[in-house]
DRENPA-3360 file (N, C-alpha, C; in nm, 2 decimals, always signed):
BEGIN
1 = MKSVWLYV = +11.73/+13.98/+5.77/+11.60/+13.98/+5.83/+11.50/+14.06/+5.76 ~ +11.55/+14.17/+5.71/+11.46/+14.27/+5.63/+11.40/+14.20/+5.51 ~ +11.49/+14.12/+5.44/+11.45/+14.06/+5.31/+11.34/+13.95/+5.34 ~ +11.36/+13.88/+5.45/+11.26/+13.78/+5.49/+11.13/+13.84/+5.52 ~ +11.13/+13.96/+5.59/+11.01/+14.03/+5.62/+10.94/+14.08/+5.49 ~ +11.01/+14.13/+5.40/+10.95/+14.17/+5.27/+10.89/+14.05/+5.19 ~ +10.95/+13.94/+5.20/+10.90/+13.82/+5.13/+10.77/+13.78/+5.19 ~ +10.76/+13.78/+5.33/+10.64/+13.75/+5.40/+10.52/+13.84/+5.36;
9 = VFCLFLSL = +10.56/+13.97/+5.35/+10.46/+14.07/+5.31/+10.41/+14.05/+5.17 ~ +10.50/+14.01/+5.08/+10.47/+13.99/+4.94/+10.37/+13.87/+4.93 ~ +10.40/+13.76/+5.01/+10.32/+13.64/+5.01/+10.18/+13.68/+5.06 ~ +10.17/+13.76/+5.17/+10.05/+13.80/+5.22/+9.97/+13.88/+5.12 ~ +10.04/+13.97/+5.05/+9.97/+14.05/+4.94/+9.91/+13.96/+4.83 ~ +9.98/+13.85/+4.79/+9.93/+13.76/+4.69/+9.81/+13.69/+4.74 ~ +9.81/+13.64/+4.87/+9.70/+13.57/+4.93/+9.58/+13.66/+4.94 ~ +9.60/+13.78/+4.97/+9.48/+13.87/+4.97/+9.42/+13.89/+4.84;
17 = QEEFLPGR = +9.51/+13.90/+4.74/+9.46/+13.91/+4.60/+9.37/+13.79/+4.56 ~ +9.42/+13.67/+4.60/+9.34/+13.55/+4.57/+9.21/+13.55/+4.64 ~ +9.21/+13.61/+4.77/+9.08/+13.61/+4.84/+8.98/+13.72/+4.79 ~ +9.04/+13.84/+4.76/+8.95/+13.95/+4.73/+8.93/+13.97/+4.58 ~ +9.02/+13.91/+4.50/+9.01/+13.92/+4.35/+9.00/+13.78/+4.29 ~ +8.90/+13.70/+4.31/+8.89/+13.57/+4.26/+8.89/+13.56/+4.11 ~ +8.84/+13.67/+4.05/+8.84/+13.67/+3.90/+8.97/+13.68/+3.83 ~ +9.08/+13.71/+3.91/+9.21/+13.73/+3.85/+9.26/+13.59/+3.79;
25 = NLVLGEEK = +9.24/+13.48/+3.87/+9.28/+13.35/+3.82/+9.20/+13.31/+3.69 ~ +9.08/+13.35/+3.69/+8.99/+13.32/+3.58/+9.04/+13.39/+3.45 ~ +9.08/+13.52/+3.47/+9.13/+13.59/+3.35/+9.26/+13.53/+3.30 ~ +9.35/+13.50/+3.40/+9.47/+13.44/+3.36/+9.45/+13.31/+3.29 ~ +9.35/+13.23/+3.34/+9.32/+13.10/+3.28/+9.27/+13.12/+3.13 ~ +9.19/+13.22/+3.12/+9.13/+13.25/+2.98/+9.24/+13.29/+2.89 ~ +9.33/+13.37/+2.94/+9.44/+13.42/+2.85/+9.53/+13.30/+2.81 ~ +9.56/+13.21/+2.91/+9.64/+13.09/+2.88/+9.57/+13.00/+2.77;
33 = ASMETQLK = +9.44/+12.98/+2.79/+9.36/+12.90/+2.70/+9.36/+12.97/+2.56 ~ +9.35/+13.10/+2.55/+9.35/+13.17/+2.43/+9.49/+13.15/+2.36 ~ +9.59/+13.16/+2.43/+9.73/+13.15/+2.37/+9.75/+13.00/+2.32 ~ +9.69/+12.91/+2.40/+9.71/+12.77/+2.35/+9.63/+12.75/+2.22 ~ +9.51/+12.81/+2.22/+9.43/+12.80/+2.09/+9.50/+12.86/+1.97 ~ +9.56/+12.97/+2.00/+9.63/+13.04/+1.89/+9.75/+12.96/+1.84 ~ +9.82/+12.89/+1.93/+9.93/+12.81/+1.89/+9.88/+12.69/+1.81 ~ +9.77/+12.63/+1.86/+9.71/+12.52/+1.78/+9.67/+12.56/+1.64;
41 = LKGHLMQG = +9.60/+12.68/+1.64/+9.56/+12.73/+1.51/+9.68/+12.74/+1.41 ~ +9.78/+12.81/+1.46/+9.90/+12.83/+1.37/+9.96/+12.70/+1.33 ~ +9.96/+12.60/+1.42/+10.02/+12.47/+1.39/+9.95/+12.40/+1.28 ~ +9.81/+12.39/+1.30/+9.73/+12.33/+1.19/+9.74/+12.40/+1.06 ~ +9.74/+12.53/+1.07/+9.75/+12.61/+0.94/+9.88/+12.59/+0.87 ~ +9.99/+12.59/+0.94/+10.12/+12.56/+0.88/+10.13/+12.42/+0.83 ~ +10.08/+12.33/+0.90/+10.08/+12.19/+0.86/+10.00/+12.17/+0.73 ~ +9.89/+12.24/+0.72/+9.81/+12.23/+0.60/+9.88/+12.29/+0.48;
49 = KNMAQYGM = +9.94/+12.41/+0.51/+10.01/+12.48/+0.40/+10.12/+12.39/+0.35 ~ +10.20/+12.33/+0.44/+10.31/+12.24/+0.40/+10.26/+12.12/+0.31 ~ +10.15/+12.06/+0.35/+10.09/+11.95/+0.28/+10.04/+12.00/+0.14 ~ +9.98/+12.12/+0.13/+9.94/+12.17/+0.00/+10.05/+12.19/-0.09 ~ +10.17/+12.23/-0.04/+10.29/+12.25/-0.13/+10.33/+12.12/-0.20 ~ +10.30/+12.01/-0.13/+10.34/+11.88/-0.19/+10.22/+11.81/-0.26 ~ +10.12/+11.89/-0.29/+10.00/+11.83/-0.36/+9.91/+11.75/-0.28 ~ +9.93/+11.75/-0.15/+9.84/+11.67/-0.06/+9.72/+11.75/-0.01;
57 = DEEAISEF = +9.64/+11.78/-0.11/+9.53/+11.87/-0.07/+9.42/+11.81/+0.02 ~ +9.39/+11.68/+0.00/+9.29/+11.62/+0.09/+9.34/+11.63/+0.24 ~ +9.47/+11.60/+0.26/+9.53/+11.60/+0.39/+9.53/+11.75/+0.44 ~ +9.56/+11.84/+0.35/+9.56/+11.98/+0.39/+9.42/+12.03/+0.43 ~ +9.32/+11.99/+0.36/+9.18/+12.02/+0.39/+9.15/+11.98/+0.54 ~ +9.20/+11.86/+0.57/+9.17/+11.81/+0.71/+9.23/+11.90/+0.81 ~ +9.36/+11.95/+0.78/+9.42/+12.04/+0.88/+9.35/+12.18/+0.89 ~ +9.31/+12.23/+0.77/+9.24/+12.36/+0.77/+9.10/+12.35/+0.85;
65 = KKCLELDP = +9.04/+12.23/+0.83/+8.91/+12.21/+0.91/+8.93/+12.20/+1.06 ~ +9.05/+12.15/+1.10/+9.08/+12.15/+1.24/+9.10/+12.29/+1.29 ~ +9.15/+12.38/+1.21/+9.16/+12.52/+1.25/+9.02/+12.57/+1.28 ~ +8.92/+12.54/+1.19/+8.79/+12.60/+1.20/+8.71/+12.53/+1.31 ~ +8.75/+12.41/+1.35/+8.69/+12.35/+1.47/+8.73/+12.43/+1.59 ~ +8.85/+12.47/+1.60/+8.90/+12.55/+1.71/+8.84/+12.69/+1.71 ~ +8.83/+12.75/+1.59/+8.78/+12.89/+1.57/+8.71/+12.90/+1.44 ~ +8.57/+12.89/+1.44/+8.50/+12.90/+1.32/+8.51/+13.03/+1.24;
73 = NFPEGHFE = +8.56/+13.13/+1.31/+8.58/+13.26/+1.25/+8.73/+13.29/+1.22 ~ +8.81/+13.19/+1.20/+8.95/+13.21/+1.17/+8.96/+13.23/+1.02 ~ +8.98/+13.36/+0.97/+8.98/+13.39/+0.83/+9.08/+13.31/+0.75 ~ +9.20/+13.30/+0.80/+9.31/+13.23/+0.72/+9.27/+13.08/+0.70 ~ +9.20/+13.02/+0.80/+9.16/+12.88/+0.78/+9.06/+12.87/+0.66 ~ +8.96/+12.96/+0.66/+8.86/+12.96/+0.55/+8.93/+12.99/+0.42 ~ +9.03/+13.08/+0.42/+9.09/+13.12/+0.29/+9.17/+13.00/+0.23 ~ +9.26/+12.94/+0.32/+9.34/+12.82/+0.27/+9.25/+12.70/+0.23;
81 = LGKAYCRL = +9.14/+12.68/+0.31/+9.05/+12.58/+0.27/+8.98/+12.60/+0.13 ~ +8.95/+12.73/+0.11/+8.89/+12.77/-0.02/+8.99/+12.74/-0.13 ~ +9.12/+12.77/-0.11/+9.22/+12.75/-0.22/+9.24/+12.60/-0.24 ~ +9.24/+12.52/-0.14/+9.25/+12.38/-0.15/+9.14/+12.32/-0.23 ~ +9.01/+12.37/-0.20/+8.90/+12.32/-0.28/+8.91/+12.36/-0.42 ~ +8.96/+12.48/-0.45/+8.98/+12.52/-0.59/+9.08/+12.43/-0.66 ~ +9.19/+12.39/-0.60/+9.28/+12.30/-0.67/+9.22/+12.17/-0.70 ~ +9.13/+12.13/-0.62/+9.06/+12.00/-0.64/+8.94/+12.01/-0.73;
89 = GRLEESIF = +8.91/+12.13/-0.78/+8.80/+12.15/-0.87/+8.66/+12.16/-0.80 ~ +8.67/+12.17/-0.67/+8.54/+12.18/-0.59/+8.51/+12.33/-0.57 ~ +8.47/+12.39/-0.68/+8.46/+12.54/-0.69/+8.35/+12.60/-0.61 ~ +8.23/+12.53/-0.60/+8.12/+12.59/-0.52/+8.16/+12.59/-0.38 ~ +8.23/+12.49/-0.33/+8.28/+12.49/-0.19/+8.38/+12.60/-0.17 ~ +8.47/+12.62/-0.27/+8.57/+12.72/-0.26/+8.50/+12.86/-0.25 ~ +8.40/+12.88/-0.33/+8.33/+13.01/-0.33/+8.27/+13.04/-0.19 ~ +8.21/+12.93/-0.14/+8.15/+12.95/+0.00/+8.26/+12.99/+0.10;
97 = EFKKVLEI = +8.38/+12.93/+0.09/+8.48/+12.96/+0.19/+8.53/+13.11/+0.17 ~ +8.55/+13.15/+0.04/+8.60/+13.28/+0.02/+8.50/+13.39/+0.06 ~ +8.38/+13.36/+0.04/+8.27/+13.46/+0.08/+8.27/+13.46/+0.23 ~ +8.30/+13.35/+0.30/+8.30/+13.35/+0.45/+8.42/+13.44/+0.49 ~ +8.53/+13.44/+0.42/+8.64/+13.53/+0.46/+8.60/+13.67/+0.45 ~ +8.53/+13.71/+0.34/+8.49/+13.85/+0.32/+8.39/+13.89/+0.43 ~ +8.32/+13.80/+0.49/+8.23/+13.84/+0.60/+8.31/+13.87/+0.73 ~ +8.42/+13.79/+0.75/+8.50/+13.80/+0.87/+8.61/+13.90/+0.86;
105 = NPQLAGVH = +8.68/+13.90/+0.75/+8.79/+13.99/+0.73/+8.81/+14.03/+0.58 ~ +8.74/+14.13/+0.53/+8.74/+14.16/+0.39/+8.88/+14.22/+0.35 ~ +8.96/+14.25/+0.45/+9.10/+14.30/+0.41/+9.20/+14.20/+0.39 ~ +9.17/+14.07/+0.41/+9.27/+13.96/+0.40/+9.32/+13.96/+0.25 ~ +9.45/+13.97/+0.24/+9.51/+13.98/+0.11/+9.48/+13.86/+0.02 ~ +9.44/+13.89/-0.10/+9.43/+13.78/-0.20/+9.29/+13.72/-0.21 ~ +9.20/+13.75/-0.11/+9.07/+13.67/-0.12/+8.98/+13.72/-0.23 ~ +8.98/+13.85/-0.26/+8.90/+13.90/-0.37/+8.95/+13.84/-0.50;
113 = YELVLAYY = +9.07/+13.83/-0.52/+9.13/+13.78/-0.65/+9.09/+13.63/-0.66 ~ +9.11/+13.56/-0.56/+9.07/+13.41/-0.56/+8.93/+13.39/-0.59 ~ +8.84/+13.47/-0.53/+8.70/+13.46/-0.54/+8.66/+13.49/-0.69 ~ +8.72/+13.60/-0.74/+8.69/+13.63/-0.88/+8.73/+13.52/-0.98 ~ +8.85/+13.46/-0.95/+8.89/+13.34/-1.03/+8.79/+13.23/-1.03 ~ +8.74/+13.20/-0.91/+8.64/+13.10/-0.89/+8.51/+13.13/-0.97 ~ +8.47/+13.26/-0.96/+8.35/+13.30/-1.04/+8.38/+13.28/-1.19 ~ +8.50/+13.31/-1.23/+8.53/+13.30/-1.37/+8.52/+13.15/-1.41;
121 = DTNRIDEG = +8.57/+13.06/-1.33/+8.57/+12.92/-1.37/+8.43/+12.86/-1.36 ~ +8.34/+12.92/-1.29/+8.20/+12.87/-1.28/+8.11/+12.96/-1.37 ~ +8.17/+13.04/-1.45/+8.10/+13.12/-1.55/+8.00/+13.22/-1.48 ~ +8.03/+13.26/-1.36/+7.95/+13.36/-1.29/+8.01/+13.50/-1.31 ~ +8.01/+13.54/-1.44/+8.09/+13.66/-1.48/+8.03/+13.79/-1.42 ~ +7.90/+13.81/-1.41/+7.85/+13.93/-1.36/+7.89/+13.95/-1.21 ~ +7.88/+13.84/-1.13/+7.92/+13.84/-0.99/+8.07/+13.88/-0.98 ~ +8.15/+13.82/-1.07/+8.29/+13.84/-1.06/+8.32/+13.99/-1.10;
129 = LFLCKEYL = +8.26/+14.04/-1.20/+8.28/+14.18/-1.24/+8.24/+14.28/-1.13 ~ +8.13/+14.25/-1.07/+8.08/+14.33/-0.96/+8.18/+14.34/-0.85 ~ +8.24/+14.22/-0.81/+8.34/+14.21/-0.71/+8.46/+14.29/-0.75 ~ +8.50/+14.28/-0.87/+8.62/+14.35/-0.92/+8.60/+14.50/-0.91 ~ +8.49/+14.55/-0.95/+8.47/+14.69/-0.95/+8.46/+14.74/-0.80 ~ +8.40/+14.67/-0.72/+8.39/+14.71/-0.58/+8.53/+14.72/-0.51 ~ +8.61/+14.62/-0.55/+8.75/+14.61/-0.49/+8.83/+14.72/-0.55 ~ +8.82/+14.75/-0.68/+8.91/+14.85/-0.74/+8.87/+15.00/-0.69;
137 = KDHPKDGR = +8.75/+15.01/-0.64/+8.72/+15.14/-0.59/+8.81/+15.18/-0.47 ~ +8.85/+15.08/-0.39/+8.94/+15.11/-0.28/+9.08/+15.08/-0.31 ~ +9.11/+15.00/-0.42/+9.25/+14.96/-0.45/+9.27/+14.99/-0.60 ~ +9.26/+15.11/-0.65/+9.27/+15.14/-0.79/+9.41/+15.12/-0.85 ~ +9.51/+15.09/-0.77/+9.65/+15.07/-0.82/+9.68/+14.92/-0.82 ~ +9.59/+14.84/-0.80/+9.61/+14.69/-0.81/+9.61/+14.64/-0.95 ~ +9.73/+14.63/-1.01/+9.74/+14.59/-1.15/+9.69/+14.45/-1.17 ~ +9.72/+14.36/-1.08/+9.67/+14.23/-1.10/+9.52/+14.22/-1.11;
145 = MHSLTGVM = +9.45/+14.30/-1.03/+9.30/+14.29/-1.04/+9.25/+14.36/-1.17 ~ +9.32/+14.46/-1.21/+9.29/+14.52/-1.34/+9.30/+14.42/-1.45 ~ +9.41/+14.34/-1.45/+9.43/+14.23/-1.55/+9.32/+14.13/-1.54 ~ +9.28/+14.09/-1.42/+9.17/+13.99/-1.41/+9.04/+14.05/-1.45 ~ +9.02/+14.18/-1.42/+8.89/+14.24/-1.47/+8.89/+14.24/-1.62 ~ +9.00/+14.27/-1.68/+9.00/+14.27/-1.83/+8.97/+14.13/-1.89 ~ +9.02/+14.03/-1.82/+8.98/+13.89/-1.87/+8.83/+13.86/-1.85 ~ +8.78/+13.91/-1.74/+8.64/+13.89/-1.72/+8.55/+13.96/-1.82;
153 = YIKKKEVP = +8.60/+14.08/-1.86/+8.53/+14.16/-1.97/+8.54/+14.08/-2.10 ~ +8.65/+14.02/-2.13/+8.67/+13.95/-2.25/+8.57/+13.83/-2.25 ~ +8.56/+13.77/-2.14/+8.46/+13.65/-2.13/+8.32/+13.70/-2.16 ~ +8.29/+13.82/-2.12/+8.15/+13.88/-2.14/+8.14/+13.95/-2.28 ~ +8.25/+13.95/-2.36/+8.26/+14.01/-2.49/+8.24/+14.16/-2.49 ~ +8.28/+14.22/-2.38/+8.28/+14.37/-2.37/+8.42/+14.41/-2.39 ~ +8.45/+14.42/-2.52/+8.59/+14.44/-2.56/+8.65/+14.58/-2.52 ~ +8.58/+14.69/-2.55/+8.64/+14.82/-2.51/+8.67/+14.83/-2.36;
161 = EAISEFRE = +8.58/+14.77/-2.28/+8.61/+14.77/-2.13/+8.74/+14.69/-2.10 ~ +8.75/+14.58/-2.17/+8.87/+14.49/-2.15/+8.99/+14.57/-2.19 ~ +8.99/+14.63/-2.30/+9.11/+14.71/-2.35/+9.15/+14.81/-2.25 ~ +9.05/+14.88/-2.19/+9.08/+14.98/-2.09/+9.14/+14.92/-1.97 ~ +9.10/+14.81/-1.93/+9.16/+14.74/-1.81/+9.30/+14.70/-1.84 ~ +9.33/+14.64/-1.95/+9.46/+14.60/-1.99/+9.56/+14.72/-2.00 ~ +9.51/+14.83/-2.05/+9.59/+14.95/-2.06/+9.62/+15.00/-1.92 ~ +9.53/+14.99/-1.83/+9.55/+15.03/-1.69/+9.66/+14.93/-1.63;
169 = QIELDHQL = +9.65/+14.81/-1.66/+9.75/+14.71/-1.61/+9.89/+14.75/-1.65 ~ +9.90/+14.78/-1.78/+10.03/+14.82/-1.83/+10.08/+14.95/-1.77 ~ +9.98/+15.05/-1.75/+10.02/+15.18/-1.69/+10.07/+15.16/-1.55 ~ +10.02/+15.06/-1.48/+10.06/+15.03/-1.34/+10.19/+14.94/-1.34 ~ +10.24/+14.91/-1.46/+10.36/+14.83/-1.46/+10.35/+14.69/-1.40 ~ +10.23/+14.63/-1.42/+10.21/+14.50/-1.36/+10.22/+14.39/-1.47 ~ +10.32/+14.30/-1.46/+10.34/+14.20/-1.56/+10.32/+14.25/-1.70 ~ +10.41/+14.34/-1.74/+10.40/+14.41/-1.86/+10.39/+14.31/-1.98;
177 = EQGYVNLG = +10.48/+14.21/-1.98/+10.48/+14.12/-2.09/+10.34/+14.06/-2.12 ~ +10.28/+14.00/-2.02/+10.15/+13.94/-2.03/+10.04/+14.05/-2.06 ~ +10.06/+14.17/-2.00/+9.97/+14.28/-2.02/+9.96/+14.32/-2.17 ~ +10.08/+14.32/-2.24/+10.08/+14.36/-2.38/+10.01/+14.25/-2.46 ~ +10.04/+14.12/-2.43/+9.97/+14.01/-2.50/+9.82/+14.02/-2.48 ~ +9.78/+14.04/-2.36/+9.63/+14.05/-2.33/+9.57/+14.17/-2.41 ~ +9.64/+14.28/-2.41/+9.60/+14.40/-2.49/+9.59/+14.37/-2.64 ~ +9.69/+14.30/-2.69/+9.69/+14.26/-2.83/+9.57/+14.17/-2.87;
185 = MALALKES = +9.54/+14.08/-2.78/+9.43/+13.98/-2.81/+9.30/+14.06/-2.80 ~ +9.29/+14.15/-2.71/+9.16/+14.23/-2.70/+9.15/+14.32/-2.82 ~ +9.25/+14.38/-2.87/+9.25/+14.46/-2.99/+9.22/+14.38/-3.11 ~ +9.27/+14.26/-3.11/+9.24/+14.17/-3.23/+9.09/+14.13/-3.24 ~ +9.03/+14.13/-3.12/+8.88/+14.10/-3.12/+8.80/+14.20/-3.19 ~ +8.85/+14.33/-3.19/+8.78/+14.44/-3.26/+8.85/+14.47/-3.40 ~ +8.94/+14.37/-3.43/+9.01/+14.38/-3.56/+9.09/+14.50/-3.58 ~ +9.15/+14.55/-3.47/+9.24/+14.66/-3.48/+9.38/+14.60/-3.49;
193 = WDEAIAAY = +9.41/+14.55/-3.62/+9.53/+14.47/-3.63/+9.66/+14.55/-3.62 ~ +9.67/+14.67/-3.66/+9.79/+14.74/-3.64/+9.82/+14.77/-3.50 ~ +9.72/+14.80/-3.42/+9.74/+14.82/-3.28/+9.78/+14.69/-3.21 ~ +9.71/+14.58/-3.25/+9.74/+14.45/-3.19/+9.88/+14.41/-3.22 ~ +9.92/+14.43/-3.34/+10.06/+14.39/-3.38/+10.16/+14.47/-3.30 ~ +10.13/+14.60/-3.28/+10.22/+14.69/-3.20/+10.23/+14.63/-3.05 ~ +10.12/+14.59/-3.00/+10.12/+14.54/-2.86/+10.20/+14.41/-2.85 ~ +10.18/+14.32/-2.95/+10.26/+14.19/-2.95/+10.41/+14.22/-2.96;
201 = KKAIELNA = +10.44/+14.31/-3.04/+10.58/+14.35/-3.06/+10.64/+14.40/-2.92 ~ +10.56/+14.48/-2.85/+10.61/+14.53/-2.72/+10.63/+14.41/-2.63 ~ +10.55/+14.31/-2.63/+10.57/+14.19/-2.55/+10.70/+14.12/-2.58 ~ +10.72/+14.11/-2.71/+10.84/+14.04/-2.76/+10.97/+14.12/-2.73 ~ +10.96/+14.26/-2.73/+11.07/+14.34/-2.69/+11.11/+14.31/-2.54 ~ +11.01/+14.28/-2.46/+11.03/+14.25/-2.32/+11.08/+14.11/-2.30 ~ +11.04/+14.02/-2.39/+11.08/+13.88/-2.38/+11.07/+13.81/-2.52 ~ +11.18/+13.81/-2.59/+11.18/+13.75/-2.72/+11.15/+13.60/-2.73;
209 = RNPKAHYQ = +11.15/+13.54/-2.61/+11.12/+13.39/-2.60/+10.98/+13.36/-2.56 ~ +10.89/+13.46/-2.57/+10.75/+13.43/-2.53/+10.68/+13.37/-2.65 ~ +10.65/+13.24/-2.64/+10.59/+13.17/-2.76/+10.45/+13.23/-2.79 ~ +10.37/+13.26/-2.69/+10.24/+13.31/-2.71/+10.23/+13.44/-2.79 ~ +10.33/+13.53/-2.76/+10.34/+13.65/-2.83/+10.37/+13.63/-2.97 ~ +10.46/+13.54/-3.00/+10.49/+13.51/-3.14/+10.38/+13.45/-3.22 ~ +10.31/+13.36/-3.15/+10.19/+13.29/-3.21/+10.08/+13.39/-3.24 ~ +10.05/+13.48/-3.15/+9.95/+13.58/-3.17/+9.99/+13.68/-3.28;
217 = LAAAYERK = +10.12/+13.71/-3.28/+10.17/+13.81/-3.38/+10.16/+13.75/-3.52 ~ +10.19/+13.62/-3.53/+10.18/+13.55/-3.66/+10.03/+13.55/-3.71 ~ +9.94/+13.53/-3.62/+9.80/+13.53/-3.65/+9.75/+13.67/-3.70 ~ +9.80/+13.77/-3.63/+9.77/+13.91/-3.67/+9.83/+13.94/-3.81 ~ +9.95/+13.90/-3.83/+10.01/+13.93/-3.96/+9.93/+13.86/-4.07 ~ +9.89/+13.73/-4.04/+9.81/+13.66/-4.14/+9.68/+13.73/-4.18 ~ +9.62/+13.78/-4.07/+9.49/+13.85/-4.10/+9.52/+13.98/-4.18 ~ +9.63/+14.04/-4.17/+9.67/+14.16/-4.24/+9.72/+14.12/-4.38;
225 = GLQEEAQK = +9.73/+13.99/-4.41/+9.78/+13.95/-4.54/+9.93/+13.96/-4.56 ~ +10.00/+13.97/-4.45/+10.15/+13.97/-4.45/+10.20/+13.83/-4.43 ~ +10.20/+13.75/-4.53/+10.23/+13.61/-4.52/+10.38/+13.58/-4.48 ~ +10.47/+13.66/-4.54/+10.61/+13.64/-4.51/+10.64/+13.66/-4.36 ~ +10.58/+13.77/-4.31/+10.60/+13.80/-4.17/+10.53/+13.70/-4.08 ~ +10.42/+13.65/-4.12/+10.34/+13.55/-4.05/+10.42/+13.42/-4.04 ~ +10.48/+13.38/-4.15/+10.56/+13.25/-4.16/+10.68/+13.26/-4.07 ~ +10.74/+13.38/-4.07/+10.86/+13.40/-3.98/+10.82/+13.38/-3.83;
233 = EQALYREL = +10.71/+13.44/-3.79/+10.67/+13.43/-3.65/+10.62/+13.29/-3.62 ~ +10.56/+13.22/-3.71/+10.52/+13.09/-3.69/+10.64/+13.00/-3.67 ~ +10.75/+13.02/-3.74/+10.87/+12.94/-3.73/+10.93/+12.97/-3.59 ~ +10.93/+13.09/-3.55/+10.99/+13.12/-3.42/+10.90/+13.06/-3.31 ~ +10.77/+13.06/-3.33/+10.68/+12.99/-3.23/+10.71/+12.84/-3.22 ~ +10.72/+12.78/-3.33/+10.75/+12.63/-3.33/+10.89/+12.60/-3.27 ~ +10.98/+12.69/-3.30/+11.12/+12.67/-3.24/+11.12/+12.68/-3.09 ~ +11.04/+12.78/-3.04/+11.04/+12.80/-2.90/+10.96/+12.68/-2.83;
241 = MAR = +10.86/+12.63/-2.89/+10.78/+12.53/-2.83/+10.85/+12.39/-2.84 ~ +10.94/+12.38/-2.93/+11.02/+12.25/-2.94/+11.13/+12.24/-2.83 ~ +11.16/+12.35/-2.77/+11.27/+12.35/-2.67/+11.22/+12.30/-2.54;
% end
C-alpha cells in the first residue's frame, strides 16, 4: 500500500511540474532536436568522408553541403568541403571554405596548412606567407608548417629565409629526409654547392632509395665539375626510377 501511495505522489508531482513549469517540455524538446541535428551532421560528414576516400568528390560535396544546410556554422563541414574543392581544382571555392573555418573555429587542426597550400597553388604567395607567420607565432614547433613556409619563400625567391625554415624543419625532426632535400635545393639556388651536397648526402643516409636526392646530388656534383661522381648518382637515379 505504501508503494502505491508513493507512486501516486510521484505522478502528482510530475503533473504539477507540467502545470507550473511549461517550459520544461520545451527545453527537453530543444535538446532532443539538437541531438538529432548532431546525429545527422555526423552522418552526412562520415558519408562524405567515405565517398572522398573512393574519389567520389562530387558526391562527397553533396554530403558536406547537407551538413551546412543543417548548421551553416559547422566548421568540419566547411573544412571537408574545402578539401574536396581542392581535389577538384576548384581552388577559389576551397579558399572561401577554409577562410570560413578560420572565422568559426581557427583552432581546427589542419585548416591553416590547407589554406596556405591553396594560396600556393593560386600564386597568392604574400597571403600564404602572412598566414604562415601568424600561425607559427602560436605554434613554433610545427615542423610541417615550417617546411611549407620554406617552400613559399622559395616561390618568392627569398632563399635565405627558405633555408632558415628548412633548417628549423630539420631541427624539429619533421620528415628529415625531405627536409634535407629541400635544404639542399635551397642552398643550390645560392650556389652553395658543398653545403647542398652535404644536405643531399644526409637525405641519402636516411634513405638510400630516394631518387630525388640522387638526382639533385648528381646535378650538384656536375655543377662542381665532379663528372665521375655525377655519373654515378645519375646511374643510381635511373636504376631507382626503373623499378
